[in-house]
PDB file of N, CA, C and O in Angstrom:
ATOM      1  N   MET A   1       0.947  -1.186  -0.084  1.00  0.00           N
ATOM      2  CA  MET A   1      -0.169   0.104   0.052  1.00  0.00           C
ATOM      3  C   MET A   1       0.974   1.145  -0.045  1.00  0.00           C
ATOM      4  O   MET A   1       2.092   1.036   0.459  1.00  0.00           O
ATOM      5  N   THR A   2       0.519   2.122  -0.745  1.00  0.00           N
ATOM      6  CA  THR A   2       1.343   3.292  -1.053  1.00  0.00           C
ATOM      7  C   THR A   2       0.646   4.353   0.096  1.00  0.00           C
ATOM      8  O   THR A   2      -0.346   3.956   0.707  1.00  0.00           O
ATOM      9  N   THR A   3       1.183   5.673   0.360  1.00  0.00           N
ATOM     10  CA  THR A   3       0.627   6.732   1.160  1.00  0.00           C
ATOM     11  C   THR A   3      -0.424   7.219   0.579  1.00  0.00           C
ATOM     12  O   THR A   3      -1.436   7.540   1.202  1.00  0.00           O
ATOM     13  N   GLU A   4      -0.261   7.340  -0.915  1.00  0.00           N
ATOM     14  CA  GLU A   4      -1.524   7.894  -1.432  1.00  0.00           C
ATOM     15  C   GLU A   4      -2.766   6.836  -1.476  1.00  0.00           C
ATOM     16  O   GLU A   4      -3.900   7.270  -1.679  1.00  0.00           O
ATOM     17  N   GLU A   5      -2.567   5.625  -1.309  1.00  0.00           N
ATOM     18  CA  GLU A   5      -3.583   4.505  -1.053  1.00  0.00           C
ATOM     19  C   GLU A   5      -4.259   4.717   0.273  1.00  0.00           C
ATOM     20  O   GLU A   5      -5.477   4.765   0.448  1.00  0.00           O
ATOM     21  N   LEU A   6      -3.313   4.840   1.196  1.00  0.00           N
ATOM     22  CA  LEU A   6      -3.659   5.110   2.378  1.00  0.00           C
ATOM     23  C   LEU A   6      -4.659   6.172   2.543  1.00  0.00           C
ATOM     24  O   LEU A   6      -5.740   5.934   3.080  1.00  0.00           O
ATOM     25  N   GLY A   7      -4.310   7.453   2.058  1.00  0.00           N
ATOM     26  CA  GLY A   7      -4.819   8.547   2.238  1.00  0.00           C
ATOM     27  C   GLY A   7      -6.257   8.651   1.570  1.00  0.00           C
ATOM     28  O   GLY A   7      -7.161   9.286   2.112  1.00  0.00           O
ATOM     29  N   ARG A   8      -6.389   8.094   0.552  1.00  0.00           N
ATOM     30  CA  ARG A   8      -7.478   7.745  -0.261  1.00  0.00           C
ATOM     31  C   ARG A   8      -8.456   6.750   0.698  1.00  0.00           C
ATOM     32  O   ARG A   8      -9.649   7.007   0.860  1.00  0.00           O
ATOM     33  N   THR A   9      -7.908   5.788   1.203  1.00  0.00           N
ATOM     34  CA  THR A   9      -8.892   4.868   2.145  1.00  0.00           C
ATOM     35  C   THR A   9      -9.307   5.526   3.208  1.00  0.00           C
ATOM     36  O   THR A   9     -10.488   5.437   3.541  1.00  0.00           O
ATOM     37  N   ILE A  10      -8.265   6.424   4.040  1.00  0.00           N
ATOM     38  CA  ILE A  10      -8.935   7.201   5.080  1.00  0.00           C
ATOM     39  C   ILE A  10     -10.026   8.116   4.877  1.00  0.00           C
ATOM     40  O   ILE A  10     -10.972   8.204   5.660  1.00  0.00           O
ATOM     41  N   ARG A  11      -9.880   8.895   3.682  1.00  0.00           N
ATOM     42  CA  ARG A  11     -10.710   9.876   3.225  1.00  0.00           C
ATOM     43  C   ARG A  11     -12.091   9.204   2.872  1.00  0.00           C
ATOM     44  O   ARG A  11     -13.100   9.809   3.235  1.00  0.00           O
ATOM     45  N   ALA A  12     -12.234   8.005   2.196  1.00  0.00           N
ATOM     46  CA  ALA A  12     -13.107   7.380   1.706  1.00  0.00           C
ATOM     47  C   ALA A  12     -13.970   6.967   3.161  1.00  0.00           C
ATOM     48  O   ALA A  12     -15.150   7.219   3.402  1.00  0.00           O
ATOM     49  N   ALA A  13     -13.215   6.424   3.825  1.00  0.00           N
ATOM     50  CA  ALA A  13     -13.936   5.982   5.497  1.00  0.00           C
ATOM     51  C   ALA A  13     -14.488   7.178   6.005  1.00  0.00           C
ATOM     52  O   ALA A  13     -15.629   7.093   6.461  1.00  0.00           O
ATOM     53  N   ARG A  14     -13.852   8.408   6.025  1.00  0.00           N
ATOM     54  CA  ARG A  14     -14.119   9.365   6.800  1.00  0.00           C
ATOM     55  C   ARG A  14     -15.424   9.955   6.165  1.00  0.00           C
ATOM     56  O   ARG A  14     -16.250  10.462   6.924  1.00  0.00           O
ATOM     57  N   ARG A  15     -15.677   9.915   4.696  1.00  0.00           N
ATOM     58  CA  ARG A  15     -16.707  10.562   4.075  1.00  0.00           C
ATOM     59  C   ARG A  15     -17.992   9.425   4.406  1.00  0.00           C
ATOM     60  O   ARG A  15     -19.112   9.818   4.734  1.00  0.00           O
ATOM     61  N   GLU A  16     -17.737   8.363   4.302  1.00  0.00           N
ATOM     62  CA  GLU A  16     -18.719   7.218   4.254  1.00  0.00           C
ATOM     63  C   GLU A  16     -19.449   7.367   5.805  1.00  0.00           C
ATOM     64  O   GLU A  16     -20.648   7.164   5.997  1.00  0.00           O
ATOM     65  N   GLN A  17     -18.559   7.727   6.770  1.00  0.00           N
ATOM     66  CA  GLN A  17     -18.952   7.871   8.088  1.00  0.00           C
ATOM     67  C   GLN A  17     -19.693   9.345   8.327  1.00  0.00           C
ATOM     68  O   GLN A  17     -20.225   9.593   9.409  1.00  0.00           O
ATOM     69  N   GLY A  18     -19.683  10.300   7.231  1.00  0.00           N
ATOM     70  CA  GLY A  18     -20.340  11.736   7.249  1.00  0.00           C
ATOM     71  C   GLY A  18     -19.664  12.514   8.406  1.00  0.00           C
ATOM     72  O   GLY A  18     -20.306  13.128   9.259  1.00  0.00           O
ATOM     73  N   LEU A  19     -18.115  12.424   8.355  1.00  0.00           N
ATOM     74  CA  LEU A  19     -17.589  12.877   9.279  1.00  0.00           C
ATOM     75  C   LEU A  19     -16.674  14.198   8.625  1.00  0.00           C
ATOM     76  O   LEU A  19     -15.951  13.850   7.692  1.00  0.00           O
ATOM     77  N   ARG A  20     -16.616  15.491   8.946  1.00  0.00           N
ATOM     78  CA  ARG A  20     -15.929  16.592   8.616  1.00  0.00           C
ATOM     79  C   ARG A  20     -14.406  16.208   9.138  1.00  0.00           C
ATOM     80  O   ARG A  20     -14.236  15.398  10.050  1.00  0.00           O
ATOM     81  N   GLN A  21     -13.406  16.823   8.516  1.00  0.00           N
ATOM     82  CA  GLN A  21     -12.007  16.763   8.851  1.00  0.00           C
ATOM     83  C   GLN A  21     -11.849  17.230  10.321  1.00  0.00           C
ATOM     84  O   GLN A  21     -11.160  16.497  11.030  1.00  0.00           O
ATOM     85  N   ASP A  22     -12.354  18.280  10.854  1.00  0.00           N
ATOM     86  CA  ASP A  22     -12.058  18.848  11.838  1.00  0.00           C
ATOM     87  C   ASP A  22     -12.846  17.947  12.909  1.00  0.00           C
ATOM     88  O   ASP A  22     -12.374  18.095  14.037  1.00  0.00           O
ATOM     89  N   LYS A  23     -13.870  17.098  12.850  1.00  0.00           N
ATOM     90  CA  LYS A  23     -14.520  16.431  13.694  1.00  0.00           C
ATOM     91  C   LYS A  23     -13.533  15.150  13.832  1.00  0.00           C
ATOM     92  O   LYS A  23     -13.191  14.823  14.969  1.00  0.00           O
ATOM     93  N   LEU A  24     -13.117  14.498  12.839  1.00  0.00           N
ATOM     94  CA  LEU A  24     -12.250  13.347  12.862  1.00  0.00           C
ATOM     95  C   LEU A  24     -10.883  13.838  13.551  1.00  0.00           C
ATOM     96  O   LEU A  24     -10.418  13.186  14.487  1.00  0.00           O
ATOM     97  N   ALA A  25     -10.342  14.823  13.146  1.00  0.00           N
ATOM     98  CA  ALA A  25      -9.190  15.293  13.683  1.00  0.00           C
ATOM     99  C   ALA A  25      -9.189  15.366  15.339  1.00  0.00           C
ATOM    100  O   ALA A  25      -8.283  14.893  16.025  1.00  0.00           O
ATOM    101  N   GLY A  26     -10.342  16.030  15.857  1.00  0.00           N
ATOM    102  CA  GLY A  26     -10.532  16.279  17.151  1.00  0.00           C
ATOM    103  C   GLY A  26     -10.711  14.768  17.853  1.00  0.00           C
ATOM    104  O   GLY A  26     -10.186  14.565  18.947  1.00  0.00           O
ATOM    105  N   ALA A  27     -11.468  13.725  17.183  1.00  0.00           N
ATOM    106  CA  ALA A  27     -11.655  12.628  17.795  1.00  0.00           C
ATOM    107  C   ALA A  27     -10.426  11.704  17.932  1.00  0.00           C
ATOM    108  O   ALA A  27     -10.278  10.862  18.817  1.00  0.00           O
ATOM    109  N   ALA A  28      -9.506  12.000  16.860  1.00  0.00           N
ATOM    110  CA  ALA A  28      -8.183  11.152  16.807  1.00  0.00           C
ATOM    111  C   ALA A  28      -7.038  12.036  17.601  1.00  0.00           C
ATOM    112  O   ALA A  28      -5.903  11.590  17.771  1.00  0.00           O
ATOM    113  N   GLY A  29      -7.348  13.014  17.953  1.00  0.00           N
ATOM    114  CA  GLY A  29      -6.307  13.995  18.820  1.00  0.00           C
ATOM    115  C   GLY A  29      -5.071  14.137  17.822  1.00  0.00           C
ATOM    116  O   GLY A  29      -3.920  13.839  18.143  1.00  0.00           O
ATOM    117  N   VAL A  30      -5.456  14.642  16.541  1.00  0.00           N
ATOM    118  CA  VAL A  30      -4.650  15.256  15.535  1.00  0.00           C
ATOM    119  C   VAL A  30      -5.014  16.353  15.148  1.00  0.00           C
ATOM    120  O   VAL A  30      -6.203  16.642  15.285  1.00  0.00           O
ATOM    121  N   GLY A  31      -4.065  17.329  14.524  1.00  0.00           N
ATOM    122  CA  GLY A  31      -4.519  18.575  13.931  1.00  0.00           C
ATOM    123  C   GLY A  31      -5.265  18.383  12.481  1.00  0.00           C
ATOM    124  O   GLY A  31      -5.014  17.411  11.768  1.00  0.00           O
ATOM    125  N   VAL A  32      -6.127  19.314  12.144  1.00  0.00           N
ATOM    126  CA  VAL A  32      -6.812  19.335  10.927  1.00  0.00           C
ATOM    127  C   VAL A  32      -5.679  19.159   9.772  1.00  0.00           C
ATOM    128  O   VAL A  32      -5.787  18.401   8.808  1.00  0.00           O
ATOM    129  N   ARG A  33      -4.770  19.853  10.003  1.00  0.00           N
ATOM    130  CA  ARG A  33      -3.550  20.007   8.871  1.00  0.00           C
ATOM    131  C   ARG A  33      -2.992  18.603   8.698  1.00  0.00           C
ATOM    132  O   ARG A  33      -2.954  18.146   7.556  1.00  0.00           O
ATOM    133  N   PHE A  34      -2.539  17.846   9.760  1.00  0.00           N
ATOM    134  CA  PHE A  34      -2.082  16.619   9.684  1.00  0.00           C
ATOM    135  C   PHE A  34      -3.079  15.851   8.921  1.00  0.00           C
ATOM    136  O   PHE A  34      -2.731  15.347   7.853  1.00  0.00           O
ATOM    137  N   LEU A  35      -4.378  15.697   9.389  1.00  0.00           N
ATOM    138  CA  LEU A  35      -5.346  14.941   8.657  1.00  0.00           C
ATOM    139  C   LEU A  35      -5.431  15.212   7.268  1.00  0.00           C
ATOM    140  O   LEU A  35      -5.379  14.234   6.522  1.00  0.00           O
ATOM    141  N   SER A  36      -5.554  16.370   6.757  1.00  0.00           N
ATOM    142  CA  SER A  36      -5.597  16.908   5.430  1.00  0.00           C
ATOM    143  C   SER A  36      -4.409  16.418   4.677  1.00  0.00           C
ATOM    144  O   SER A  36      -4.694  16.032   3.544  1.00  0.00           O
ATOM    145  N   GLU A  37      -2.992  16.320   5.048  1.00  0.00           N
ATOM    146  CA  GLU A  37      -2.104  16.021   4.470  1.00  0.00           C
ATOM    147  C   GLU A  37      -2.106  14.351   4.457  1.00  0.00           C
ATOM    148  O   GLU A  37      -1.807  13.795   3.400  1.00  0.00           O
ATOM    149  N   LEU A  38      -2.367  13.734   5.363  1.00  0.00           N
ATOM    150  CA  LEU A  38      -2.582  12.290   5.437  1.00  0.00           C
ATOM    151  C   LEU A  38      -3.504  11.819   4.330  1.00  0.00           C
ATOM    152  O   LEU A  38      -3.161  10.932   3.549  1.00  0.00           O
ATOM    153  N   GLU A  39      -4.641  12.408   4.279  1.00  0.00           N
ATOM    154  CA  GLU A  39      -5.648  12.181   3.016  1.00  0.00           C
ATOM    155  C   GLU A  39      -5.083  12.488   1.722  1.00  0.00           C
ATOM    156  O   GLU A  39      -5.480  11.980   0.673  1.00  0.00           O
ATOM    157  N   ARG A  40      -4.164  13.315   1.817  1.00  0.00           N
ATOM    158  CA  ARG A  40      -3.510  13.652   0.257  1.00  0.00           C
ATOM    159  C   ARG A  40      -2.345  12.907   0.057  1.00  0.00           C
ATOM    160  O   ARG A  40      -1.654  13.194  -0.921  1.00  0.00           O
ATOM    161  N   GLY A  41      -1.911  11.778   0.988  1.00  0.00           N
ATOM    162  CA  GLY A  41      -0.917  10.901   0.675  1.00  0.00           C
ATOM    163  C   GLY A  41       0.466  11.344   1.007  1.00  0.00           C
ATOM    164  O   GLY A  41       1.441  10.693   0.634  1.00  0.00           O
ATOM    165  N   LYS A  42       0.572  12.489   1.734  1.00  0.00           N
ATOM    166  CA  LYS A  42       1.668  13.139   2.232  1.00  0.00           C
ATOM    167  C   LYS A  42       2.710  11.917   3.019  1.00  0.00           C
ATOM    168  O   LYS A  42       2.253  11.156   3.872  1.00  0.00           O
ATOM    169  N   GLU A  43       3.961  11.889   2.634  1.00  0.00           N
ATOM    170  CA  GLU A  43       4.603  10.860   3.301  1.00  0.00           C
ATOM    171  C   GLU A  43       4.973  11.487   4.643  1.00  0.00           C
ATOM    172  O   GLU A  43       5.340  12.662   4.649  1.00  0.00           O
ATOM    173  N   THR A  44       4.903  10.777   5.805  1.00  0.00           N
ATOM    174  CA  THR A  44       5.076  11.354   7.280  1.00  0.00           C
ATOM    175  C   THR A  44       5.730  10.122   7.987  1.00  0.00           C
ATOM    176  O   THR A  44       5.551   8.948   7.664  1.00  0.00           O
ATOM    177  N   ALA A  45       6.564  10.610   9.063  1.00  0.00           N
ATOM    178  CA  ALA A  45       6.937   9.609   9.660  1.00  0.00           C
ATOM    179  C   ALA A  45       6.129   9.428  11.166  1.00  0.00           C
ATOM    180  O   ALA A  45       6.470   8.724  12.117  1.00  0.00           O
ATOM    181  N   ARG A  46       5.261  10.080  11.069  1.00  0.00           N
ATOM    182  CA  ARG A  46       4.258  10.146  12.244  1.00  0.00           C
ATOM    183  C   ARG A  46       3.192   8.995  12.247  1.00  0.00           C
ATOM    184  O   ARG A  46       1.984   9.231  12.229  1.00  0.00           O
ATOM    185  N   VAL A  47       3.702   7.789  12.269  1.00  0.00           N
ATOM    186  CA  VAL A  47       2.902   6.595  12.220  1.00  0.00           C
ATOM    187  C   VAL A  47       1.974   6.709  13.432  1.00  0.00           C
ATOM    188  O   VAL A  47       0.772   6.511  13.258  1.00  0.00           O
ATOM    189  N   GLY A  48       2.389   6.977  14.509  1.00  0.00           N
ATOM    190  CA  GLY A  48       1.385   6.796  15.480  1.00  0.00           C
ATOM    191  C   GLY A  48       0.158   7.690  15.526  1.00  0.00           C
ATOM    192  O   GLY A  48      -0.892   7.417  16.108  1.00  0.00           O
ATOM    193  N   LYS A  49       0.446   8.882  14.781  1.00  0.00           N
ATOM    194  CA  LYS A  49      -0.710   9.854  14.530  1.00  0.00           C
ATOM    195  C   LYS A  49      -1.846   9.200  13.520  1.00  0.00           C
ATOM    196  O   LYS A  49      -3.055   9.205  13.753  1.00  0.00           O
ATOM    197  N   ALA A  50      -1.256   8.677  12.435  1.00  0.00           N
ATOM    198  CA  ALA A  50      -1.931   8.019  11.381  1.00  0.00           C
ATOM    199  C   ALA A  50      -2.717   6.923  11.750  1.00  0.00           C
ATOM    200  O   ALA A  50      -3.814   6.659  11.259  1.00  0.00           O
ATOM    201  N   LEU A  51      -1.976   6.104  12.874  1.00  0.00           N
ATOM    202  CA  LEU A  51      -2.888   5.025  13.641  1.00  0.00           C
ATOM    203  C   LEU A  51      -4.042   5.673  14.359  1.00  0.00           C
ATOM    204  O   LEU A  51      -5.206   5.293  14.230  1.00  0.00           O
ATOM    205  N   SER A  52      -3.680   6.609  15.076  1.00  0.00           N
ATOM    206  CA  SER A  52      -4.812   7.270  15.882  1.00  0.00           C
ATOM    207  C   SER A  52      -6.105   7.535  14.965  1.00  0.00           C
ATOM    208  O   SER A  52      -7.257   7.295  15.327  1.00  0.00           O
ATOM    209  N   VAL A  53      -5.754   8.033  13.800  1.00  0.00           N
ATOM    210  CA  VAL A  53      -6.764   8.466  12.804  1.00  0.00           C
ATOM    211  C   VAL A  53      -7.626   7.235  12.562  1.00  0.00           C
ATOM    212  O   VAL A  53      -8.827   7.260  12.835  1.00  0.00           O
ATOM    213  N   LEU A  54      -6.970   6.040  11.999  1.00  0.00           N
ATOM    214  CA  LEU A  54      -7.549   4.853  11.744  1.00  0.00           C
ATOM    215  C   LEU A  54      -8.373   4.288  12.801  1.00  0.00           C
ATOM    216  O   LEU A  54      -9.386   3.642  12.531  1.00  0.00           O
ATOM    217  N   GLU A  55      -7.932   4.532  14.154  1.00  0.00           N
ATOM    218  CA  GLU A  55      -8.483   3.810  15.281  1.00  0.00           C
ATOM    219  C   GLU A  55      -9.981   4.638  15.323  1.00  0.00           C
ATOM    220  O   GLU A  55     -11.088   4.113  15.444  1.00  0.00           O
ATOM    221  N   ALA A  56      -9.670   6.102  15.185  1.00  0.00           N
ATOM    222  CA  ALA A  56     -10.860   6.759  15.398  1.00  0.00           C
ATOM    223  C   ALA A  56     -11.911   6.451  14.458  1.00  0.00           C
ATOM    224  O   ALA A  56     -13.096   6.537  14.783  1.00  0.00           O
ATOM    225  N   LEU A  57     -11.555   6.116  13.369  1.00  0.00           N
ATOM    226  CA  LEU A  57     -12.416   5.548  12.234  1.00  0.00           C
ATOM    227  C   LEU A  57     -12.987   4.268  12.331  1.00  0.00           C
ATOM    228  O   LEU A  57     -13.763   3.825  11.484  1.00  0.00           O
ATOM    229  N   GLY A  58     -12.579   3.573  13.480  1.00  0.00           N
ATOM    230  CA  GLY A  58     -12.887   2.135  13.595  1.00  0.00           C
ATOM    231  C   GLY A  58     -12.024   1.157  12.457  1.00  0.00           C
ATOM    232  O   GLY A  58     -12.338  -0.013  12.238  1.00  0.00           O
ATOM    233  N   CYS A  59     -11.205   1.665  11.970  1.00  0.00           N
ATOM    234  CA  CYS A  59     -10.498   0.905  10.945  1.00  0.00           C
ATOM    235  C   CYS A  59      -9.319  -0.096  11.581  1.00  0.00           C
ATOM    236  O   CYS A  59      -8.728   0.356  12.562  1.00  0.00           O
ATOM    237  N   LYS A  60      -8.988  -1.226  11.170  1.00  0.00           N
ATOM    238  CA  LYS A  60      -7.772  -2.068  11.713  1.00  0.00           C
ATOM    239  C   LYS A  60      -6.884  -2.002  10.552  1.00  0.00           C
ATOM    240  O   LYS A  60      -7.217  -1.639   9.423  1.00  0.00           O
ATOM    241  N   ILE A  61      -5.681  -2.399  10.942  1.00  0.00           N
ATOM    242  CA  ILE A  61      -4.606  -2.844  10.083  1.00  0.00           C
ATOM    243  C   ILE A  61      -4.062  -4.153  10.482  1.00  0.00           C
ATOM    244  O   ILE A  61      -3.655  -4.473  11.598  1.00  0.00           O
ATOM    245  N   ARG A  62      -4.115  -4.887   9.376  1.00  0.00           N
ATOM    246  CA  ARG A  62      -3.290  -6.395   9.762  1.00  0.00           C
ATOM    247  C   ARG A  62      -2.113  -6.574   8.805  1.00  0.00           C
ATOM    248  O   ARG A  62      -2.199  -6.234   7.624  1.00  0.00           O
ATOM    249  N   ILE A  63      -1.135  -7.052   9.275  1.00  0.00           N
ATOM    250  CA  ILE A  63       0.152  -7.117   8.498  1.00  0.00           C
ATOM    251  C   ILE A  63       0.371  -8.634   8.392  1.00  0.00           C
ATOM    252  O   ILE A  63       0.278  -9.387   9.362  1.00  0.00           O
ATOM    253  N   HIS A  64       0.644  -8.994   7.248  1.00  0.00           N
ATOM    254  CA  HIS A  64       0.742 -10.287   6.875  1.00  0.00           C
ATOM    255  C   HIS A  64       2.255 -10.437   6.329  1.00  0.00           C
ATOM    256  O   HIS A  64       2.759  -9.686   5.494  1.00  0.00           O
ATOM    257  N   PRO A  65       2.910 -11.569   6.961  1.00  0.00           N
ATOM    258  CA  PRO A  65       4.426 -11.676   6.685  1.00  0.00           C
ATOM    259  C   PRO A  65       4.241 -12.569   5.344  1.00  0.00           C
ATOM    260  O   PRO A  65       3.325 -13.369   5.159  1.00  0.00           O
ATOM    261  N   PRO A  66       5.324 -12.262   4.423  1.00  0.00           N
ATOM    262  CA  PRO A  66       5.419 -13.057   3.183  1.00  0.00           C
ATOM    263  C   PRO A  66       5.344 -14.584   3.310  1.00  0.00           C
ATOM    264  O   PRO A  66       6.041 -15.211   4.108  1.00  0.00           O
ATOM    265  N   GLY A  67       4.511 -15.112   2.524  1.00  0.00           N
ATOM    266  CA  GLY A  67       4.238 -16.478   2.698  1.00  0.00           C
ATOM    267  C   GLY A  67       2.861 -16.896   3.356  1.00  0.00           C
ATOM    268  O   GLY A  67       2.303 -17.992   3.299  1.00  0.00           O
ATOM    269  N   VAL A  68       2.489 -15.819   3.949  1.00  0.00           N
ATOM    270  CA  VAL A  68       1.160 -16.307   4.822  1.00  0.00           C
ATOM    271  C   VAL A  68      -0.014 -15.535   4.111  1.00  0.00           C
ATOM    272  O   VAL A  68      -0.145 -14.332   3.884  1.00  0.00           O
ATOM    273  N   PRO A  69      -0.936 -16.755   3.794  1.00  0.00           N
ATOM    274  CA  PRO A  69      -2.207 -16.163   3.084  1.00  0.00           C
ATOM    275  C   PRO A  69      -3.018 -15.183   3.755  1.00  0.00           C
ATOM    276  O   PRO A  69      -3.127 -15.363   4.968  1.00  0.00           O
ATOM    277  N   CYS A  70      -3.526 -14.336   3.337  1.00  0.00           N
ATOM    278  CA  CYS A  70      -4.145 -13.137   3.896  1.00  0.00           C
ATOM    279  C   CYS A  70      -5.700 -13.727   3.981  1.00  0.00           C
ATOM    280  O   CYS A  70      -6.240 -14.235   2.997  1.00  0.00           O
ATOM    281  N   THR A  71      -6.262 -13.618   5.093  1.00  0.00           N
ATOM    282  CA  THR A  71      -7.647 -13.793   5.188  1.00  0.00           C
ATOM    283  C   THR A  71      -8.298 -12.903   6.251  1.00  0.00           C
ATOM    284  O   THR A  71      -7.742 -12.440   7.247  1.00  0.00           O
ATOM    285  N   ASP A  72      -9.817 -12.714   5.795  1.00  0.00           N
ATOM    286  CA  ASP A  72     -10.403 -11.603   6.816  1.00  0.00           C
ATOM    287  C   ASP A  72     -10.792 -12.282   7.992  1.00  0.00           C
ATOM    288  O   ASP A  72     -10.484 -13.462   8.154  1.00  0.00           O
ATOM    289  N   PRO A  73     -11.475 -11.612   8.873  1.00  0.00           N
ATOM    290  CA  PRO A  73     -11.806 -12.214  10.140  1.00  0.00           C
ATOM    291  C   PRO A  73     -12.612 -13.280  10.050  1.00  0.00           C
ATOM    292  O   PRO A  73     -12.538 -14.195  10.870  1.00  0.00           O
ATOM    293  N   HIS A  74     -13.639 -13.280   8.849  1.00  0.00           N
ATOM    294  CA  HIS A  74     -14.575 -14.122   8.598  1.00  0.00           C
ATOM    295  C   HIS A  74     -14.032 -15.459   8.050  1.00  0.00           C
ATOM    296  O   HIS A  74     -14.799 -16.420   7.985  1.00  0.00           O
ATOM    297  N   GLY A  75     -12.779 -15.565   7.661  1.00  0.00           N
ATOM    298  CA  GLY A  75     -12.072 -16.515   7.033  1.00  0.00           C
ATOM    299  C   GLY A  75     -12.340 -16.730   5.509  1.00  0.00           C
ATOM    300  O   GLY A  75     -12.385 -17.811   4.922  1.00  0.00           O
ATOM    301  N   HIS A  76     -12.482 -15.670   5.067  1.00  0.00           N
ATOM    302  CA  HIS A  76     -12.452 -15.446   3.437  1.00  0.00           C
ATOM    303  C   HIS A  76     -11.020 -15.335   2.984  1.00  0.00           C
ATOM    304  O   HIS A  76     -10.206 -14.957   3.827  1.00  0.00           O
ATOM    305  N   GLY A  77     -10.612 -15.607   1.795  1.00  0.00           N
ATOM    306  CA  GLY A  77      -9.402 -15.252   1.243  1.00  0.00           C
ATOM    307  C   GLY A  77      -9.128 -13.690   0.988  1.00  0.00           C
ATOM    308  O   GLY A  77      -9.920 -12.805   1.310  1.00  0.00           O
ATOM    309  N   GLU A  78      -7.941 -13.491   0.389  1.00  0.00           N
ATOM    310  CA  GLU A  78      -7.642 -12.057   0.268  1.00  0.00           C
ATOM    311  C   GLU A  78      -8.485 -11.769  -1.031  1.00  0.00           C
ATOM    312  O   GLU A  78      -8.681 -12.683  -1.832  1.00  0.00           O
ATOM    313  N   ARG A  79      -9.007 -10.447  -1.255  1.00  0.00           N
ATOM    314  CA  ARG A  79      -9.716 -10.053  -2.224  1.00  0.00           C
ATOM    315  C   ARG A  79      -8.739  -9.127  -3.065  1.00  0.00           C
ATOM    316  O   ARG A  79      -9.139  -8.580  -4.093  1.00  0.00           O
TER     317      ARG A  79
END
């Protein structure tokens, strides 16, 4: 996943939940500027803040080591 893809995913989740950037930023404990830059795919070393935004949206990140098949929590294969 690229930073641009992550940003698009976050923006889509925020919009789907009907949240404005200022409301999500407040819920995640980050600034609106950071959230805006994150949604635009700006590379940043502030992984903790990005994770806070994802948590505020109710999103989860799963990391799969090479050679391990990806499955969703319901036992389906990678899509």
